[in-house]
Structure formats: C-alpha cells, structure tokens
N, C-alpha and C positions, 0 to 999 in steps of 0.2 A: 622210665618210659615203658609203655606196653607195646611190644613189637609183634607183628603178625607175619607169618610166612605161609601163604596159601599155595595150594597145588596148582601148577600151570595147566591151563585148559586149552591152549592153542594146539592145533593139529600136530601130533607127534612131538610135542615139546616135553622132553623128559628131564630137563634141567630143573634145579630148585634154587631158590634165592639164597640159601646159606647151607653150609655143611654142618654136621653136628659140632665140629671143632669151632666153627664160627659162632654157633649158638652159645657154646660154652663161654666164649669170650664176652658175649653180650650179657650173659647171666652173671659172670664174674664182675662186671661193671655195675651190677645192681639192677639190671633191667629184667622185666618179665617177658618171656617169649612164648608165643602160642604158635604151634605148627599144625597145619591141617593133616588129618589122617592120611597116610601113604604119600605125602607130598614129596618125600625124598626117594621113594622106591625106584623110580625110573633112573635115578643116578646111582643106585646101589646103597642108599642109606635108609635104614629101617626106623620105624617109629621108636623102637626100644633104644636105639642109639641116641635119638634126640632127647628122649626121656632121661637117659643116663647123663646127658649133657646139661640137664636142668630145665628142659622145655616142657610145656604142657601141650597135650594133644587134643585138638578139637575135631569133631567129626565132619564139619561142613565148611565150605568156603565162606558162606554168609556169616557164620559165627566168628571166623577169623577177622573178616573185615569189620564186623560190628564192634569188636572189643579192642582193636588195635589203634594206637596213636600213630604208628608208622607201619606201613606195609613194605616189606622187602621182597621184590620179585625178580624175575629174569626178563620176561617179555611184557610188552604193553598190555593193559587190560583190554580184553575184547568185549564185544557187545553184552554178553550175559553179566559181565562184571561192572558195567557202567553204573547201574543203580546201587551197587554195593559201596562205591567210593563215597566218602563222607566229606562234608565241609571241614576245612582245617586239618584233615588227615594228610600226613606226609606219605607220598607214594614214591618209592625209590626204586627205579627200574630202567630198562631201555624203553624209550617212548617212540623215537623217530617220528615226531609230530608232523614234520614238514611234508610228508607224503600221505597223510591221513587226516582229512578234514573232519570226518565223523568222530574220530578219537579226540581231536583237538576240541571240538565243540562240546563233547561229552564231559571232558575233564574241566573245561571252563564252567560248564553248568554245575558240576559237582562242588565247586568251591575249594577243591583240594589243593595242596602244595605239591606240585609235580616236579620232582628232581630227576633229571634224565642222565643216566650213566654216560650217554654218548657225547654230552657237551661239557662235562666236568673237565677242567684242565689242571695241569700241574705248573710249577714255576717256570718250566721251559716252554710252556704253551702246548705240550703234548696232551693226548687224551688217554689218561691212565686207565680208565674203566672200559674204554673201547679196545685198548691194545690186546688184552689176553684173548678176547673172542675174535679179534681180527687175526691174531696169530693162528687160532684154530681154523677160522673160516678160510684163510689163505691156503693153508696146507690141505684142508678138505676140498677146496675148489679143484685142485689138481687131481686128487684122488677120485673125485666124482667125475671130472672131465675125462680122465683116463678110462673110467668104467663105461661112460656113454659113447666113447669112441669105438667101443667094441661093436661088431656088426649085429649081434643079437639084441643090442640095446638101441639100435637105430643109427649107429655111427658108421664112419667110413671103413672101419675094420683095421685101424692103425694102432700098432703098439707104440706107446709113448717113447720108449727108449730105443726102439729098433733092435736089430741084431747085427752081428758082423756081416757085412755085405749088403745090408739094407739100411738106408738112412733113417734116423730117428724122426719122430713127429716134430713139427714146428709149433711152438707155443708163443702166443703174443699176450703179454700182460700189460693192461692199460692202467697206469697208476703205480707209482713206486713208493706208496706209503707202507704201513705195516702189513696190510693184506697182500699187496703186490709183491713186496720183498719176500714174504713167506711163500707165496705161490711160486715165485721164480726159483727160490732155493729148493722147494720140493720137486718142481719139474726138472730142474737141473740135476738133482740127485737121482732122478729116475732115468737120466740120460737124454732128455729131450734137447732140442735146439731152441733156446729161449731168447726172446727179445722183450725187454721191459721198457715201457715208455713213460715219460713224465714231462711236465712243462718246466720243471725246476732243474736248471743245469747243475747247481750244487748237489742236489739229490742224485742226479745221474752220475756225476763224478764219484760220489760215494759208492754207488752201486758198481761202477766200473772198477773201483779199487778193491771192493770187498767180495764181489760175487764170483762164483766159479767161472772157469774159462768158457764154458758153453752158454754163458749169459751175455748177450750184447745189449747195449743201451741205445735208445733212439728218442730224439725229441718228439713229443706228442703234438701232432698237427693232423688235420683231416687228410692232407695230401700224403703224409707218411703212413698213416693208418691204411689208407686205400692202397698204397703200394705194397703193404705187407699182407693184406687179406688173401690175395689169390693163392699164396703158398702156405697159408696158415691152417693147421688142423684144429687147434684149440685156442679160443680167445677167452681170457679171464678179465672181466671188468671189475676194477677195484678202485674206482674213483670216489673220493670223499670230499665234500665241502661241509665242514662241521655244522650240524643242525639244519642244513639246507637241502633242497632237492638236488639230486645228482644230474649233471648235464648228459645229453645223449651223444656219446662219442661214436657209436655205430648206428647209422640211420637205417631205415627200412630199405632204401634203395641200395645201400652198401652191401646188403646180404647177397646180391647177385655176384659179388666179387669172390665170395667163398665157394669152395667146392661142396657139392651135395654130401651130407653126412658129417660135415664139420660140426664142431660143438662150441657153443657159447655159454659160459658160466657167468651169470651176473651177480656178483657178490654185493653190489650196490643196491640191490632190490629193496632193502630196508628203507633206503632213501629215495625210492621211486625208480631206480634202475638207470644204468648208463647205456643201455641199448634201447633204441626206440621201440623195438618189437617185444620188449620184455613185459611180462606180467607175473605177479607173484604165484609161485607154486608151493606145493607141500611135499613133505617126505614120502607121503603115500602116493602122490602123483607128481613126481619131481620135474618131468620134462614134457615138452610139446615141440612140434615142428612148425616152422614158418619158412616157406619156399625151400624145403628140404634141409634146412639148418636146424639142428637140435638145440633147443634152448633149455638151460637149467637155471631156475630162478627161485630156489627155495629161500624163504625169508629168514629162516632160523637154522642155517647150515650147522652151527655147532651143537644143535640139539640132537644130532645123530650120534655124537660121542659124549653123552651127558656126564659120565663120570669124570673124564678129563676136563670138560668144560666147566662143570660146577666147582671143581677144586680150583681151577685157574681163576674163575670169576670171584669166588669168595676171597681168595688171596688178595685180589685188587680192591674189592668193594668194602671189605670189613673195616679198614681204618676210617673210611668215610662214614660208614653206618654207625660206628662207635661215636664219632664226633657229633653226628646229628642227634643221636640218642642221649649222649652225655650233656650236651650244651643246649639242645633245642635247635631247630633249623635256622632261626634268625641269628642267634649268637654264633653258631658254627659257621654260617656264611659271612658274618662280619669279620671273623678271624681268618677266613680262608677264601680269598677272592676266586680261586679256582673252583671251589665247591659252589660258590655263588653263581658261577657260569653254568652250573648244572640246573639251576632253577629256571624252568621254562614257563610255567603257569602258576599263578597264585591268586586265590580268591576270585576266580573268573577272569583274570587279566593275563594277557600274554606278556611276559617280561623277557622273552628271548627274541631278538630282532629278526633272525632268519625265519622263525616260525610265522611271525606276523607278516613278513614279506611274501612268504609262500602262498598265503591265502588272501592278501590284501586286507588283513584285519588290524584293528588298532594295536599299537605297541605302547607299553608303559614301562619305563625303566624300573628295575627292582630297587625299591627304596628301603634301605635298612637303617 
C-alpha cells in the first residue's frame, strides 16, 4: 500500500502522524511511505531521519494526498485539505465529527473511508487510540490551568499547591475517565485540594482506592457541581461520550457561582465542549473571559508538547495502521471489530450512529 504522511496545518499543530520508527515498520512490511517535506520538524524529526527509515519526501501536501492510498494524520482535515481527500482513500486520524458539520459533509462528499482514532475500541471496550492523547491532555490541562491562575495571565493569583500557612487551590475535575484521572493525579502531585466527579460509582470507588489522599470523589450531579463551584479555583472539564457531542455540565448561569479570576479548562472541546460558554481556542490565543471567568478551550492541547505526543500516539496507532495497510481496510475491520468501530464515514455514508444522531443525518450500518 502507498501511505502518505502530510504536514499538519491546523493552528500551532506540531505533531505528525508517525515517527521515523513507525515509518520504518511500515516499510519493513513492504509498504511505500511518502512524507511531506518538514512534516516532522515540529516534533523534532528531520526529513533525513524519515529518509533513513525508508520514506520518500515530497515537497507539497497536495502531492502526498494525490499519491497515497492511505493518509495517516493527527488532526482532522481542515478546509484547505477538503478537496485533496479522494474517493476510496483511507484517512486515519482524529476526526471528532459530532461537533463539526462542515467536516462531516466534506468527508461524505469526498467518498473517502474515514477511520477515526477516537472511536476505535479494544476488547475491553476502551479507546486505545484516544488514551495516549487523553493522558497528555489531562496532565497538560492542570499545567495550563495553573499558568492561567497567575494574576498576569488574568487569573485570581492563586498558587495551585499553596505554601505552609496558606491553603492550596481547589481543583474540580468533571469526569473520571483517562483525562480526568490524569488531571487529578497531576493536580494532586502539585499539592492542590482535588475533587473528581463522575456518574459511575464503580469508577469513583476505583479512584477512591487508588488516588492520593488529597483527591476526594463526588457523584456528578448538577446540585453537587453547584455546591462545589463557589470554592473552586480551577475546573477541568473532561467528559467524553465516544463519538458524540459532550453534555454541558457547567451552564452559563452557573458561572456566577465562581469567583472572578477562576479558570475553566475544557478538554472536551474537541467534542463540542462540556461548558456552555466554551468555544474552541488555539495555542496562539488560548483563553478568553466570560463574566470574569477565564476559559481555556484549546482543541489540540497535546500539540503543545509534540515530541512527547507524537511518540505516544505512534506507539498506539502503529499496530492498527499496519493492519489497515497489510490487509486493506475491509479485511482488517472484518477481523477486528474494535477497528471497525473506528470507521465513521464510507463512500458518502455515515456508518457511526452517534455522528448521524448529532446532525439528524441518515445512518447506515457498516456492511462488511
């Protein structure tokens, strides 16, 4: 198979679809790999490293799309890429279709096979290609939240861990999935007073058994969240419904419960956001204020640490990429039901139910 790795063109997205080590594995399996010139530089990987791994370097993104049977990316194609995606071309990347109608319609129009990292499942029902970036995003959410709590950044001027004689900041984590647990661990490690919420009692019991002593658990309900907000300095939103739009757990009217200069980090913004007042921001302009509350809603948080993120992502995606390339997408999905769960759009048809429900568009089960 001919595989293309284009350079990401989303704002401040420095990750790349595969490391040179990943490319070498694809080449060793007999596949031809084309990498766009400087695609890996933002992550610290030079063209010469890709060439040494057996890749061919192409000067432009259009040439990569034009020659490849399968595209391996990090982020969803953005508008300049829409016309480059071809009929029957496999595009393997994060899509997050449920919060982007224009992207959904463009990929339907293209006739491509869209395999979304975020809906691939493993035998236990977990999301193996979302986990590594969720781990990064969870830890980064606290790092960024702590930064924007600083007074020069618009925050209350609170040190997350406090000092002897001064209480630490209070952190409220909404959702105890991979993002939430990593956020709670990072905040706890910095000495904050952490509360983690979820609607699953077994998950909360697990957190209570395994988290540090400065992490408390709380059942997630509107009442309980409202009770926590007046004393909270940093809110981390990390709710995920696989492939679907995130619910709004903090409404616009609930902002009045927070103190001015408090910070809200919406890690769920890729799926529409779990705060009603959220809208996507970028690394170059990461925050804005609503009613005196600082909102951080960068849609590609792991892009800020591209070396770590690209290494972690390739570790997870490479086995699936090899299956798709070795067997073709249909046979690979026949053999692996979890990989088949990743197929969202095929030949203009939506084959992932949560995406069709998000926009009221027709759904057609994936027939293999």
